Every structure is written in C-alpha cells, then in structure tokens.
N, C-alpha and C positions, 0 to 999 in steps of 0.2 A: 502494501500500499504505500503511496507515494505521499510525501510529507504537507500539510495546509500549512501554508503562510497567511498574513494575518494582510502584509501588504507586496507592493510589486518590487519596491527598494527601501533597504534602510542606505540612509545617507549618514556615514560616521566624518566629525569634524573636530579634532583635537586642537584646541586652543592655548598656544602660549604665550601669554601677553598678548594675543593678537584682537583684542576688546576693541581695538580702535575701524579693524576690519569687519569683524563679524556683524553688522546690523548690516553692511552692503549685503555678506555672503547670505547670510537668512534671507532677507528681502527678495532678491535675486530668485531664489529656489521656490519660496512662494508665488511672485510674480510669473513665474516662467513654468513652473510645471506643474499642468492642469490636467492632464489626461492618464497619468498612471495614479497610482495608492502610494504613498511614500510615508515614513517615519524617519525624523534626524535626532541624529544620537550626536548630543555637544559632550565631547570631555574637557572639562576645564583643568591644562595639567600643571597648572598653578595654587599651591593648597591657599585657601580663601581668596580666589579670585577675584574679579568682579563681574565674571560671565552670569552668575547667577540673578544681579539685578536686572539685564538686558533682557534674559530669558523671562525673568517674574513680570516684567510690566510691557513686553512686547510679544514675545512668542511663548505661550506657556505651553503650546503642546510639544515643545521641543522636550525630550528627555535629556537632562542633565545630570552629568555624573561628576561630581568635585572631586577630585583626587587628594589623597592625604598626603601621599608622595607625589615628586615629579617620577615621572615614568618614561620612557623611549617612545620610540614610533611605532613601534611593532609590540610593545606591551601595550599600550591606550587602543591603538586598533584592534586588537583580541579579543582586549576588555569588549569594546563595542560590538565585537562581531557574534560573540556568546551570546551575549543579552537582544542580539538583533532579532526581528520578525520578516524580515524580508527574503523573498526568494536570492535577490540581487543584491551585492554590498558595492556601495559606491562611496568609494576613500576619496573624500574633499578637503583639500588645505582650506582655513579659516580664509585666508589672505588672495580667494577668490570670489569673480563675481562671474554668473552667467550671463553669455551674451544672446544665447536664444535658449531655447527648449532643450536643452544639451542633455541633460539627463534622462529625457524622455528619449534621444535621438541615441543613446546609447543604449537604454532598455532597451529599445525595439531592434537592435541590429541584435542585441546578444538572444532575444526572443527567435530570432528569426533563423539565425547560423549556429549551429549546434555545437562545432569545435570550436568553439571561442574560449581562451582563457580570459583574457584581459582585453579591457576596451578601453580607450582614452582618445579624450576629445583635440582639435585644433587650439593652440594654447595662443591667446595674444599677452602682450606687456599692456599696462593701462594705456599706454599713447598710440595700440592699434598696431604695433609693430610684430612680427609672427615671432613667438616663442620656439625654438626648437624645442619639440616634448617626446620625439621617437627616435630612437636610438640606434645603434647597433650594439651588440655584446661587445664588452670592451676584450683590444689586443692588446699585446706587444707595445707596437707602436703606437695607437691613440691613448696609453698609458703615458709612455715617453715624452709625448708631445702635450700632453694635457696637464700631467703633474708632475715634472720636474723642470728645473730649468729652461733645457731647450727647448721652451714652447715659447721661448723668448727671440727663437732663431728664425719663426716664420709667421705671418702676421694670422691672426684669430681666424680667418674666414678660411684659409688654407688648413689651419693644422686641424679644424673641426669639421672637414667634406665627408669623409667614412664614419666618424663617430655619431654626429648631429645631423647627419644625412641632409645638409644643407645644399646639397648639388641636386634637390627636388624640389619643386614649387609649392607642395604638401597641401594640392588644393584636389585630391583623390582620395578615395579610403584603399587602405591598403593592408594587407600583413607586416609587421616590424618586427623586430628583434625584442623590446621593452618599450617601455611608457614611464615616463616621468609622474612620479608618486602623487603631484597635486590633485588630479581628480584621475582614478581610477575604477571600473566597474568589473566586477566577476558577480559568478554565479557564486552564490554562500555555499552548496554544495560542494565545489569545483574546489575553492580554497582551504574548507575542513578536510578535504581530503588528503590534501598534501600537506597536510600540519599548519595549517595558517600563517604569518607571519611569525619569521623566527627570532626569539627574542634575543638571541645573543650578538644582533648587530646594536651598537649603542647609537650610532647615525650614521644614516648612507646606505646605499646599495640594497634596503633591504625591498625596494622596488625589481631592482635587476633582480636577485635572489627569485621574487614571485613569480617574476614572467619568466625565470630561465627553467623553474621547477616545473612550470605549466607545461612551457615549451617539452620538455622532458617527459611529461607524461600527455605527450599529443596532442597538445590545444595551440592553436595560433595566434598571438596576441595581433591586435588590429589596432592604428591609426583611424578615425572616424572623421574625416574633415567637415562635414556637415555640423557636427558636435561643436560650440565653440562656448569658450571661456576665455575671460580674462584673468590675470595670475600677476601680482605684485612680488615678482620672484627676485628676490636677492643676490644670488650669484655669492654668497658667504667664502666659500670655500674656493671660488675662482679668483677671486679678488686678491686675494694673497697667495704666495706659494708657500712661506713659513708661517704657519698659523697653529692653534690649537686644531682650527676644524680639519686643516690641511692631513694632520695627524691624524685624526681621528679616519676620515678619509680613506687613507692609505691602510689604515687597520682594518678598515669594513672591508675594505679591497681583498686584501691579505685575505681574510677568513672565508669570503665569499669564491677565493680559488681553491681554499683547500677545502672546505666544504664540498665545492659541486666537480671536484677532482677535474677542475678546469685549467690543469697547467697547458696541456697540448694545446686548447684552442686558444691560447693566447698568443700563437705564433701561427695561425690559419689566416688570419685577417694583414 
C-alpha cells in the first residue's frame, strides 16, 4: 500500500540570521504557489532568533522550529524532512525569492518524469544577472583552477567554463551532474532511501553529495529553465582564497572524495 501524504510539497527553509530576507521569501511563495498544496517548515538555526515574531505576526501557517543549538545544513534539513508531510521536498534558501511559480513547475516536472533525482530552477542574482547554478561533478582540473592560487592565472570566465557550464545559454531544460542547494526539489522517498543528507559535512558539498548519490542510484538531476528564482548569493568561500570557509570547503571536498570513492573520477574531466 502506497504512503498517503497531506501535501504535494514540503518546503524546508533554514534561517541563520536571515531575517532581513525572510519576509520577501515567504511572501513570494504564498503569492506564486497557487495550484499545489504545500507546507512550509522554517528552522531558526539561531537560538532565540527573531523568526518567531515574523512567523507569528504574518505567517501563522508556517511550522516553526527553534533550535536550542546551532546545527549544520544537513542536520537542519534532515530535521525538516523527518517531520514533513509532503510527497516531495523542496530545500529552499531563505535569501531567495520566487520569480514565477517555480515550485509548481519543479513539482510538475518531477511528477511527470519518473527517473528524476533532484530538480532545480534557473537562478538570477537580484540585479537580473544569471547565476550559474548547475554544475559538473568536480575534477582535479576544476579543483586546481577554482580552489588554489592557480585561479589567478586565468580570468574567471575561462577557469569556470567546465565546472559552471557557462558555455551554455541556460535557456533549456537538461540533465546535469548537480545543482546548487539554494533550491532543490526531490521526492521524499528517494532522499530517505539514500539515507537523507550526510550530517558529517560541516558546510559545503552537501548538494554535490546528494546529487551524486542519486546519480549512483540511477536517477538523473535536472536543470529546469522555466522555473525561476532570485538568490542573494554571497559567494563567501570564493571571495578569499585563505579563509576559514575555504578550509571548510577543502575539508568537505576531501570527505566527499573519500566517502564516494571518487579519486579516480577526479582525473576523468
């Protein structure tokens, strides 16, 4: 007997001092998402944060979880997934805003196409510039050109051409290796079957790991150009080579390589 769900989609949002973006994000969901049923699960990752006041006053239907301790991306999303009542899970950053009915478009694509692992939208910076959100799985070359001082030897457009797929106009739907975790939709049963998000990641690479695990399980990940959102992406780990966030990015990537037995794959691209 198949499981019965209360909603089509459970939207999981984690706020970590993102209150300045939150109302715009929530408002866009309610304004643009009309033809499917959904719930919003908001996790305030700052103990005694300010999300409660926003939700209580304007969005009482939002299910709010107040963390007693700061948790990582994977742990927080797993909390949301475990209590969710939707057939599909949409992981959504709080610093996003729907440009159109993106969540409905992603949902309809996953319902119609059986072999989908994750699906993600076309993403724009607030100024309307395209944000490259679908990626190739990492290679030794892309790692050297993006995460070491060798990055300074090439202009940004050249060093990112393979990894960010910026040699393609992004105006069509296509199967891709992985998608940025700012907005990802996946069938709940599929993410549960692969063990949810891996909580050993401190920060970064959780989206790569999820998409790679689904790919190994014979599900394809898709970039859906007709679904559109805005994202206030800060690129914090890209702006400085030597920083704490760069170190964490290195640590997460090395864990991904070890966990997924990915070493040989690094030299395939």
